[in-house]
N, C-alpha and C positions, 0 to 999 in steps of 0.2 A: 644516202644509205641510212643515215641516222636522223631522227628528229632531235629533240632536246636531250642533252647529256646531263646526268646527275652524278656529281662527285661527292662521296661521303668521306669526311676526314675527322680524326679524333685529335688533331693538333690545332693549337691556337696561335702560338707566338713564333713558330718556325714553319717554313714552307714544307709541304707534304708532297712527295713524288707523285702521289695519287692525283692531286689537283693539277700539278704541272703536266702530267700525261693527259688528263682530261682536257686541259686548256689547249694543248696542241691538237688534240683530236677535234675540238670544237672549232678551232681556226681552220683546220684542214677541211672539215665538212661544212663550214659556215653555218653552224647552228648555235643555239644558246647553251651556256654553261650554268648550271645551278649547283651551288656548293652547300652541303648540309653538314652541320656539326651538332651532334646529339649530346646533351649534357647527361651523363650517366650519374646515378645516385648511389650513395652508400647506405641508404635507408630503404628497406623493403616496404615500410609503411607509408613513407612520404617520398615519392619519386621526384618531387621538386626540391628536395634537400640535396645540394651538390657542394663540391669544393670550389672555392674561388680560384680562377686560373692563374692568379698572380700570388696571392697570399697562402693558398692552400687551406684556408680556414673553411669550416662548414658553414653553409648559409642556405637560405631559401631563395631560389631563383625568382626573378621578377622580369617584367618587360624591359626595364631599364638595364638590368644586368645582361640580358640576352642581346640587347642592342649594343652594349659595350663589347661583348664578345664578337658580335658580327662586325663591328667597326675595326676591331683588332685584326680579324681575319682578312677583311678588305684591304687593310694597310699592308699586310704581309704579301698578299697576292697581286697587288697593284702593278708590280713590275712584270708579272707573269701573265695575268689575264688582261689582254689588250682591250681597248675600248670597242674594237670591232666585234668582240664576243659579248653579246648581251646576256641577260640572266639575272640571278639574284643570289643572296646569301641568306640562309635560314638557320637559326639557332633555336633548338627546342629541347626540353627535358623529356626523358623517356627511355624505353628500350631501343637500342640502335636499329636492330633489323626491322622492328615494327615501324619506326619512324621513317626509315629509308623506303620501305614498301609503301607506306601511306603517301609520301610525297611523290614517289615515282609514279604511282597510279593516278594521282591528282594531275600530274604534269603530262601523263601518257608519254613518259620518256622513252627514247629509243635505245638508250644505253646507260648502264650504271657502271661507274668506275669506283673500285674499292681497293684497299690494301688487305694483305692477309691478316688473319686474326693475330693480334699481338700478344695475347696472354698476359697483358699488363693490368689485369683487374685489381690485384692486390696493391700494386704500386699506385694505381689511380684511386684506390679507396672506394671502388664501386662493388655492388653486389650483383652477381649474375645468377639468377635462380635456376637451379638444375631442373631440367624438363620444361623450362619456360623460355629461357633465352638462348642457351647453348652458344655456339659460335655465330658471330654476326654474319660472316660470309655464308655459312651453311643456312642460316635462317633466311637469307635473301635468295640465294641461288635455287633453293628447293621450293620457293613459293612464287618467284617472279617469272613472268613469261618473256620479258625482253632480255637481250644479251647482257651478261655481266662480265666485265674485264677486271681481273685481279692484277694489280701492279706491285711487283716486289720492290721494297724500298731501296734495294741495292742496284736496281736497274737505272742506268743513266740514259734517259730517253732524249736523244739529240733531235730526232725527227720522228714524227708519228707515222712510221712505216711498218708494214708487215710483209717481209720478204720471204720468210720461211715459216710455214704455219703447220704445227703438229696437231693432228686430230686423232684422239683415241677412240676407237670404234668397237662396240660390243654388240652391234646390230639392233640396238633398242631404238624406239621412236625418237628419243631425245638426241640420239646420234644423227638422225636425219636432219634435225634442226641445226646441229653443230656443223654438219657438212655443208648445209646451205649457207650458213653464216661465213664459214671459212672460204667458200667459193666466192662470195661477195667481196671479202677482204682481198683475196688473191687477185681478183679481176681489177679491183680498184688500185692496188699497189703493185701490180705485176709480180705477184708473189708465186711461190711454189708450195703446193700442199703435200705434206707427208702424212699418210694414213697409217696408223699403228694399231696392230691387234696382237694380243698375246694368246697363244695356245696353251691351255693348262696342261702341264705334264704330270700324270699320275705318279705318286711316289711308290711304285712297286715294280719289281724287276721284269714282270711280264710285258711291260710297255717297252717295245723294242724300237730300234732305229727305223725299221720298216713301218711300224705303226705311226711314228712321228712323221715320216715322209708322206704317208697317206693322208694324215690329218693336215699337213702343210698344203698339199695339193688341193684338198677339198676346201680348205679355208681360203686359199688364194682365189679360187673360182667364186666362192660365196661373197668374198670381200669385193671383188671386181663387179659382180652383178649388183651388189648393194650400193656401191659408191659411184660408179661411172655416170649414172643419170644426173648427178649434181655438178659434174665438172665441165661438160660442154667445151672440150678442147683445152682446158686450163692445164698448165704443167703440174704433174703430180707423180707420186711414187708410192709404193706400198712397202711397209716393213712388218714382217710377220715373224715373231720370235716365240720360242717356247720358254715357259717359266711359271712362276707363281705370284710375282709381285709387279704388276704393270707399272706402277708409279716410279719405281726405281730402275726399271729395266732399260729404258731407251730415251734418248734425247738426240735430235738431229744435230749434226755439225753445222756451224753458221755458214 
């Protein structure tokens, strides 16, 4: 299902749930795992000027320093990344999303695994140029064609399994890709797909309960016609709710 997996981490001396999840997936699918750490800079003029990961002192990165960081990362993950999982560790200076995309395309990776944007730029002493860098996650998912998995640091991934898969659908072309990917995961892990769509409810009194019921029926038919070709007998269900903020509205029970 996947070719090589690329895991991007901003941690050096402690294990990152992102890499742990990616390692389990690499074992599960018997593919190579590539770990990328991007050295962000606090200097807009010299992107090679970074903070030392131990002392916190400003310095200009070098091949020797990047190797030192890579060796530290290798030591941290040696109990997690088993010898059966090939791949490599790369440490480079630059903008994170640009370097992630660059290496992903060079590898022709089948999956990128990342953590959510941590908003720790001030703490890390780095500069993120407005209009240039933005969110690392956003920079990757809006430009990369392969699937991108975001791992929440609070998630304890005991096994790399996807038993209940939520797919938000707005009938766009990108949703077709999401449905296809979800179907592959569900087939592989014997999972169940939950398709979620929100009907916008206009904020005016003339929109009656009858109007909502009519929209609900029309949406259910449109959703079924749109999604069914991807499922081929896989267990699935539809959740259609009315409201205004899809991201906060629904999450399936385990």
